[in-house]
Each structure stands twice: as C-alpha cells, then as structure tokens.
C-alpha positions as CSV (number, residue, x, y, z in Angstrom):
1,X,-8.2,-18.9,-0.3
2,X,-5.4,-17.6,1.5
3,X,-6.1,-20.6,4.8
4,X,-7.5,-23.4,3.5
5,X,-9.1,-25.6,5.4
6,X,-8.4,-28.8,4.3
7,X,-5.5,-31.6,5.3
8,X,-2.2,-31.5,3.0
9,X,-2.5,-33.7,0.1
10,X,-6.0,-34.4,0.6
11,X,-7.9,-33.7,-2.7
12,X,-7.8,-34.8,-6.2
13,X,-8.6,-31.4,-7.2
14,X,-8.8,-27.5,-6.8
15,X,-10.7,-25.7,-9.1
16,X,-9.7,-21.8,-9.1
17,X,-12.3,-20.0,-11.2
18,X,-11.3,-16.0,-11.7
19,X,-10.2,-15.9,-8.3
20,X,-6.7,-14.8,-8.6
21,X,-6.9,-11.4,-9.8
22,X,-9.2,-10.9,-6.6
23,X,-6.6,-12.0,-4.1
24,X,-4.1,-9.7,-2.2
25,X,-1.7,-12.7,-2.1
26,X,-2.3,-14.9,-5.1
27,X,1.3,-16.2,-4.4
28,X,0.5,-17.4,-1.4
29,X,-3.4,-18.5,-2.4
30,X,-1.4,-20.9,-5.1
31,X,0.9,-22.3,-2.5
32,X,-1.9,-23.3,-0.7
33,X,-4.1,-25.3,-3.7
34,X,-0.6,-27.2,-4.0
35,X,-0.7,-28.0,-0.6
36,X,-3.8,-29.4,0.0
37,X,-3.6,-31.7,-3.8
38,X,-2.8,-35.2,-3.4
39,X,0.5,-36.3,-5.5
40,X,-1.1,-36.7,-8.9
41,X,-4.4,-34.4,-8.2
42,X,-4.9,-31.8,-10.7
43,X,-5.1,-28.1,-10.5
44,X,-7.4,-25.5,-13.0
45,X,-7.1,-22.1,-12.7
46,X,-8.5,-19.4,-14.7
47,X,-7.7,-16.1,-14.4
48,X,-7.9,-12.4,-16.4
49,X,-4.7,-10.5,-18.6
50,X,-6.3,-7.7,-20.0
51,X,-9.0,-6.7,-18.7
52,X,-10.5,-3.4,-17.3
53,X,-10.6,-3.1,-13.7
54,X,-13.9,-4.7,-12.0
55,X,-12.9,-5.0,-8.2
56,X,-15.6,-6.8,-6.5
57,X,-14.5,-6.1,-4.1
58,X,-10.8,-5.7,-4.7
59,X,-9.0,-6.5,-7.6
60,X,-5.0,-6.6,-7.6
61,X,-3.3,-8.5,-10.7
62,X,-3.0,-9.5,-14.0
63,X,-1.9,-12.8,-15.2
64,X,-0.3,-14.1,-19.1
65,X,0.0,-17.6,-20.3
66,X,3.7,-17.3,-19.2
67,X,2.6,-16.4,-15.8
68,X,0.1,-19.3,-15.5
69,X,3.4,-21.5,-16.1
70,X,5.4,-20.0,-14.0
71,X,3.2,-21.0,-10.9
72,X,2.9,-24.6,-12.6
73,X,6.7,-24.7,-12.7
74,X,7.3,-27.3,-10.0
75,X,3.9,-29.3,-11.2
76,X,3.5,-30.8,-14.9
77,X,2.0,-28.8,-17.4
78,X,-1.6,-30.7,-18.6
79,X,-2.2,-27.3,-21.4
80,X,-1.8,-23.7,-20.4
81,X,-4.3,-21.5,-23.3
82,X,-6.0,-18.7,-24.0
83,X,-9.9,-18.7,-22.4
84,X,-11.1,-15.7,-23.5
85,X,-9.5,-14.2,-26.6
86,X,-7.8,-10.7,-28.3
87,X,-11.8,-9.9,-29.6
88,X,-13.3,-9.6,-26.2
89,X,-9.7,-7.7,-25.2
90,X,-10.5,-4.9,-27.9
91,X,-13.8,-4.8,-27.1
92,X,-13.7,-4.8,-23.2
93,X,-11.3,-1.5,-23.7
94,X,-13.2,0.1,-26.8
95,X,-16.3,0.0,-24.5
96,X,-14.6,1.4,-21.4
97,X,-13.5,4.2,-23.3
98,X,-16.4,5.3,-25.5
99,X,-18.6,5.3,-22.3
100,X,-15.7,7.1,-20.1
101,X,-15.3,9.6,-23.5
102,X,-19.1,9.7,-24.6
103,X,-20.2,10.5,-20.4
104,X,-18.8,13.6,-19.9
105,X,-18.0,12.4,-16.4
106,X,-21.4,11.6,-15.7
107,X,-21.3,8.4,-13.7
108,X,-24.7,6.7,-14.4
109,X,-24.3,8.1,-18.2
110,X,-21.0,5.9,-18.4
111,X,-23.3,2.9,-17.3
112,X,-25.6,3.6,-19.1
113,X,-23.3,4.2,-22.3
114,X,-21.2,0.9,-21.6
115,X,-24.3,-1.1,-21.3
116,X,-25.5,-0.1,-24.7
117,X,-22.2,-0.8,-26.2
118,X,-21.9,-3.9,-24.5
119,X,-25.1,-5.0,-26.0
120,X,-24.7,-3.4,-29.4
121,X,-20.9,-5.2,-30.3
122,X,-21.3,-8.3,-28.7
123,X,-21.9,-10.3,-32.2
124,X,-18.3,-8.6,-32.8
125,X,-17.1,-11.7,-30.0
126,X,-17.8,-14.2,-32.2
127,X,-14.3,-13.6,-34.2
128,X,-12.8,-14.9,-31.0
129,X,-13.8,-18.6,-31.9
130,X,-11.7,-18.3,-34.6
131,X,-8.9,-15.6,-32.9
132,X,-8.3,-17.4,-29.7
133,X,-6.4,-20.3,-32.0
134,X,-3.9,-18.4,-33.3
135,X,-0.9,-18.7,-31.9
136,X,-0.5,-14.6,-31.7
137,X,-3.8,-14.1,-29.4
138,X,-1.8,-15.0,-26.7
139,X,-0.7,-11.8,-27.0
140,X,-3.9,-10.2,-26.4
141,X,-6.2,-12.4,-24.8
142,X,-8.9,-11.1,-22.0
143,X,-8.1,-14.1,-20.2
144,X,-6.3,-17.7,-19.4
145,X,-6.6,-21.1,-18.3
146,X,-4.1,-23.8,-16.9
147,X,-4.6,-27.5,-16.1
148,X,-1.5,-28.9,-13.7
149,X,-1.0,-32.2,-12.1
150,X,0.9,-32.8,-9.1
151,X,4.3,-34.2,-9.0
C-alpha cells in the first residue's frame, strides 16, 4: 500500500477496505492511491474509529469522519458516513471490558468469555439499523467509509 505497483493515473478506481488502521504510514498509502487514480477516478476507503485494538499483525490508528474528509480535501467528496454504528462501538468495548474483568487474568478464559458475549449480545447490534442514521451517530460510530473523486 505504501508503494503501489501501478503507473501514475492508470486506474479508474481504488478500494481500501479496513486497511488504513493497519498501516504504519497511512498518509503515504493514501498518497499512493491518489497517484494511481485517473482524473475522475474514484477512491473508496473504509476504516475504524471506535474499535478495540486488533493487530493483524499491527494496529496503528483510528479515523474519524472528519479525518477521512481531511484525507479527501484535494478531491471531490461524494460522501463520508458511518458504516458501523454506535451500538457496535458500545458492544465492542463492553464485551472486551467484561471479558477482561471476568477472566481473572487467564487469557484463554478471556477469549471464551468474549466469544460468548459476542454471540449473546449480537441481536443488540440491530439497533444500529436505526441509530446509524442519526446525525450524532458520527461521534461514537465504530467505523466510517468515504467515497471521493479525483479532480
């Protein structure tokens, strides 16, 4: 992502789904994405905001909707919106906290408790079908997507 193997202005579109937070230098990677886009080409990015640490193998950063708008400041912004809502944020953090607190510092027990909580609380996430559309959802959503067009 930091050194894409494509010529300048050679692609009609670039998709980066859930990658930015795992890059050591996300600004360099976004610069590369813009470099390879043709004029009028589209860039789609999705990334995390309020989400627990999840290395695979690394986890460096989080992005707000405002942060994505800033990344797209030299492009025509089509839209930037939450893609994973506020209920998911609440559950991600609550599940992690409860698993940690109840595990008595035993890693495998933490993982088992966490998995149980994820399964049992999953239906609560359905609230995001409604809440993600609230204006203030952007303040506590788990993730955002943005679509922009190269000028």
